[in-house]
Backbone as CSV, one residue per row, in Angstrom:
resi,resn,N_x,N_y,N_z,CA_x,CA_y,CA_z,C_x,C_y,C_z
1,MET,27.042,-98.142,38.516,28.047,-97.526,37.891,27.325,-96.651,36.772
2,LEU,27.806,-95.631,36.538,27.456,-94.561,35.539,27.817,-95.322,34.002
3,PRO,26.906,-95.025,33.160,27.166,-95.352,31.788,28.132,-94.211,31.184
4,PRO,29.106,-94.695,30.135,30.032,-93.904,29.644,29.387,-92.483,28.941
5,SER,28.200,-92.867,28.435,27.601,-91.609,27.614,27.368,-90.512,28.713
6,MET,27.162,-90.747,29.968,26.532,-89.687,30.764,27.869,-88.821,31.048
7,PHE,29.055,-89.320,31.006,30.483,-88.643,31.114,30.364,-87.779,30.312
8,ALA,30.075,-88.136,28.895,30.364,-87.254,27.936,29.395,-86.250,27.639
9,ASN,28.217,-86.307,27.991,27.364,-85.227,28.153,27.516,-84.328,29.029
10,LEU,28.231,-84.939,30.354,28.777,-83.786,31.194,29.781,-83.005,30.579
11,LEU,30.752,-83.705,30.015,31.867,-83.034,29.332,31.374,-81.839,28.403
12,GLN,30.284,-82.242,27.702,29.677,-81.405,26.782,29.090,-80.039,27.182
13,LEU,28.474,-80.545,28.463,27.920,-79.341,29.729,28.891,-78.408,29.979
14,ILE,29.923,-79.079,30.230,31.073,-78.004,30.944,31.911,-77.280,29.748
15,THR,32.169,-78.051,28.652,33.033,-77.238,27.557,31.945,-76.672,26.896
16,ARG,30.717,-76.764,26.994,29.698,-75.769,25.898,29.750,-76.352,24.609
17,ARG,30.058,-77.666,24.351,29.881,-78.074,22.825,28.761,-78.658,22.550
18,SER,28.305,-78.654,21.276,27.225,-79.161,20.909,27.151,-80.514,21.008
19,PRO,25.919,-81.430,21.152,26.096,-82.585,21.111,26.228,-83.096,19.717
20,SER,26.479,-84.442,19.717,26.794,-85.148,18.373,25.384,-85.401,17.654
21,ALA,25.368,-85.819,16.519,23.953,-85.917,15.591,23.268,-87.026,16.202
22,ASP,23.856,-88.060,16.656,22.972,-89.215,17.349,22.841,-89.161,18.846
23,TYR,22.816,-87.927,19.101,22.602,-87.940,20.735,21.403,-88.164,21.212
24,GLY,20.276,-87.870,20.608,18.879,-87.943,20.763,18.546,-89.610,20.535
25,ARG,19.313,-90.433,19.665,18.877,-91.816,19.611,19.379,-92.636,20.474
26,GLU,20.601,-92.110,21.163,21.219,-92.695,22.275,20.654,-92.913,23.594
27,PHE,19.963,-91.576,23.960,19.284,-91.404,25.402,18.396,-92.287,25.651
28,VAL,17.319,-92.599,24.895,16.311,-93.469,25.309,16.193,-94.774,24.217
29,LYS,16.584,-95.803,24.703,16.547,-96.907,23.819,15.125,-97.481,23.873
30,GLU,14.445,-97.499,24.563,13.068,-98.295,24.664,12.203,-97.983,26.053
31,VAL,10.948,-97.682,25.853,9.849,-97.654,26.898,9.079,-98.699,26.934
32,ASN,8.770,-99.463,27.819,7.861,-100.249,28.033,6.763,-99.854,29.457
33,ILE,5.662,-99.946,29.172,4.489,-99.612,30.163,3.904,-100.860,30.416
34,ARG,3.847,-101.238,31.668,2.728,-102.452,32.101,1.747,-101.790,32.735
35,GLU,0.581,-102.387,32.523,-0.450,-102.110,33.486,-0.607,-102.950,34.736
36,ARG,-0.878,-102.423,35.864,-1.019,-103.264,37.038,-2.024,-104.022,36.934
37,PRO,-2.159,-105.398,37.308,-3.219,-106.195,37.158,-4.316,-105.864,38.146
38,ARG,-5.449,-105.878,37.660,-6.811,-105.566,38.607,-6.790,-106.405,39.728
39,ARG,-7.091,-105.651,40.719,-7.279,-106.352,42.204,-8.587,-107.402,42.320
40,ASN,-8.394,-108.489,42.692,-9.603,-109.559,42.707,-10.352,-108.866,43.858
41,ARG,-11.655,-108.707,43.605,-12.462,-108.482,44.701,-12.949,-109.528,45.899
42,LYS,-12.651,-110.740,45.364,-12.671,-111.669,46.633,-11.477,-111.594,47.529
43,VAL,-10.366,-111.624,46.822,-9.306,-111.708,47.718,-9.250,-110.329,48.765
44,GLU,-9.857,-109.163,48.225,-9.888,-107.834,49.381,-10.845,-108.338,50.192
45,ARG,-11.864,-108.849,49.773,-13.079,-109.202,50.953,-12.644,-110.183,51.922
46,LEU,-11.739,-111.103,51.394,-11.087,-112.173,52.302,-10.200,-111.491,53.135
47,PHE,-9.367,-110.465,52.894,-8.553,-109.799,53.679,-9.257,-108.803,54.759
48,ILE,-10.338,-108.247,54.353,-11.183,-107.572,55.329,-11.882,-108.782,56.250
49,ILE,-12.109,-109.849,56.063,-12.771,-110.642,56.848,-11.787,-111.028,57.735
50,CYS,-10.561,-111.461,57.253,-9.363,-111.694,58.164,-8.883,-110.756,58.966
51,TRP,-8.939,-109.509,58.763,-8.551,-108.532,59.522,-9.595,-108.436,60.750
52,LEU,-10.772,-108.524,60.384,-11.779,-108.498,61.454,-11.737,-109.697,62.453
53,LEU,-11.308,-110.757,61.946,-11.172,-111.742,62.902,-10.050,-111.804,63.571
54,ILE,-9.042,-111.050,63.131,-7.840,-110.860,64.027,-8.114,-109.668,65.042
55,ALA,-8.957,-108.917,64.888,-9.285,-107.719,65.648,-10.062,-108.477,66.929
56,VAL,-10.964,-109.561,66.531,-11.699,-110.062,67.456,-10.691,-111.061,68.232
57,LYS,-9.959,-111.700,67.557,-8.895,-112.259,68.148,-8.014,-111.747,69.404
58,CYS,-7.684,-110.574,68.915,-7.040,-109.766,69.737,-7.568,-109.202,70.925
59,VAL,-9.048,-108.925,70.805,-9.727,-108.639,71.936,-10.120,-109.751,73.004
60,VAL,-10.168,-110.917,72.235,-10.398,-112.259,73.292,-9.229,-112.433,74.011
61,VAL,-8.062,-112.536,73.227,-6.851,-112.732,73.968,-6.383,-111.859,75.224
62,PHE,-6.443,-110.414,75.015,-6.351,-109.556,76.013,-7.393,-109.736,77.139
63,TRP,-8.669,-110.219,76.911,-9.418,-110.198,77.860,-9.179,-111.556,78.644
64,ALA,-8.757,-112.563,77.846,-8.552,-113.944,78.631,-7.154,-113.662,79.287
65,CYS,-6.088,-113.184,78.970,-4.855,-112.910,79.649,-5.222,-112.143,80.918
66,ALA,-6.086,-111.188,80.865,-6.494,-110.261,81.942,-7.197,-111.141,83.268
67,HIS,-8.192,-111.819,82.538,-9.186,-112.627,83.445,-8.530,-113.833,84.109
68,TYR,-7.856,-114.596,83.318,-7.352,-115.812,83.919,-5.802,-115.683,84.506
69,ARG,-5.401,-114.259,84.665,-3.887,-114.216,85.207,-2.848,-115.087,84.673
70,VAL,-2.745,-115.231,83.375,-1.418,-116.109,82.750,-0.207,-115.469,82.902
71,PRO,0.738,-116.524,82.950,2.023,-115.599,83.333,2.931,-115.035,82.177
72,PHE,2.284,-114.599,81.088,2.915,-113.973,79.890,1.903,-112.849,79.436
73,SER,2.351,-111.841,78.943,1.554,-110.849,78.350,0.893,-111.322,76.975
74,ALA,-0.096,-110.525,76.778,-0.965,-110.954,75.713,-0.391,-110.564,74.384
75,TRP,0.555,-109.478,74.539,1.175,-109.047,73.347,2.071,-110.122,72.705
76,TRP,2.676,-111.141,73.521,3.146,-112.366,72.978,2.468,-113.226,71.880
77,VAL,1.183,-113.114,72.015,0.135,-113.632,70.985,-0.294,-112.678,69.869
78,VAL,-0.598,-111.421,70.328,-1.333,-110.407,69.593,-0.299,-110.110,68.609
79,ALA,1.109,-109.451,68.971,2.023,-108.744,68.318,2.404,-109.709,66.959
80,PRO,2.877,-110.878,66.956,3.028,-111.852,65.893,1.821,-111.638,64.902
81,THR,0.852,-112.048,65.360,-0.361,-112.308,64.642,-0.532,-110.771,63.741
82,VAL,-0.623,-109.699,64.472,-0.662,-108.386,63.809,0.533,-108.171,62.666
83,LEU,1.663,-108.434,62.937,2.947,-108.464,62.245,2.731,-109.423,60.940
84,PHE,2.429,-110.658,61.176,2.400,-111.403,59.824,1.270,-110.903,59.157
85,ALA,0.187,-110.433,59.787,-0.950,-110.152,58.749,-0.638,-109.049,57.995
86,ALA,0.126,-108.062,58.766,0.529,-106.826,57.912,1.470,-106.977,56.798
87,VAL,2.320,-108.036,57.257,3.173,-108.544,56.194,2.640,-108.804,54.795
88,CYS,1.620,-109.780,55.226,0.849,-110.489,53.746,-0.088,-109.405,53.265
89,THR,-0.615,-108.777,54.080,-1.429,-107.431,53.311,-0.446,-106.461,52.554
90,GLY,0.566,-106.144,53.164,1.428,-105.180,52.460,1.976,-105.834,51.282
91,LEU,2.430,-107.252,51.219,2.896,-107.895,49.950,1.890,-107.892,48.800
92,TYR,0.604,-108.120,49.309,-0.404,-108.167,48.345,-0.644,-106.987,47.725
93,TYR,-0.820,-105.762,48.453,-1.105,-104.520,47.944,0.104,-103.459,47.433
94,LEU,1.460,-104.074,47.818,2.502,-103.451,47.222,3.325,-104.358,46.144
95,GLY,2.938,-105.656,46.097,3.893,-106.449,45.471,3.133,-106.369,44.242
96,ASP,3.919,-106.736,43.015,3.376,-106.776,41.633,3.310,-108.212,40.834
């Protein structure tokens, strides 16, 4: 929902009236700037190692499913692994 002061400002624009004396004080109440925490090098290295292990696992699973003729697709093993790893990586890099 829009604050009531926005409607008043719109009316001032339409009617071409000058803003009130306290217009500048009501527009911005407070500004807070937070720095993002620095990334941990050990955790990033762990992510890289885990992604390499996932890549090796994917190759082995595809090879094993093709070599041993199992009754299911290798994607049933690979897709959830990659999906959950991508979610975890995304939460780490995009989360705050």
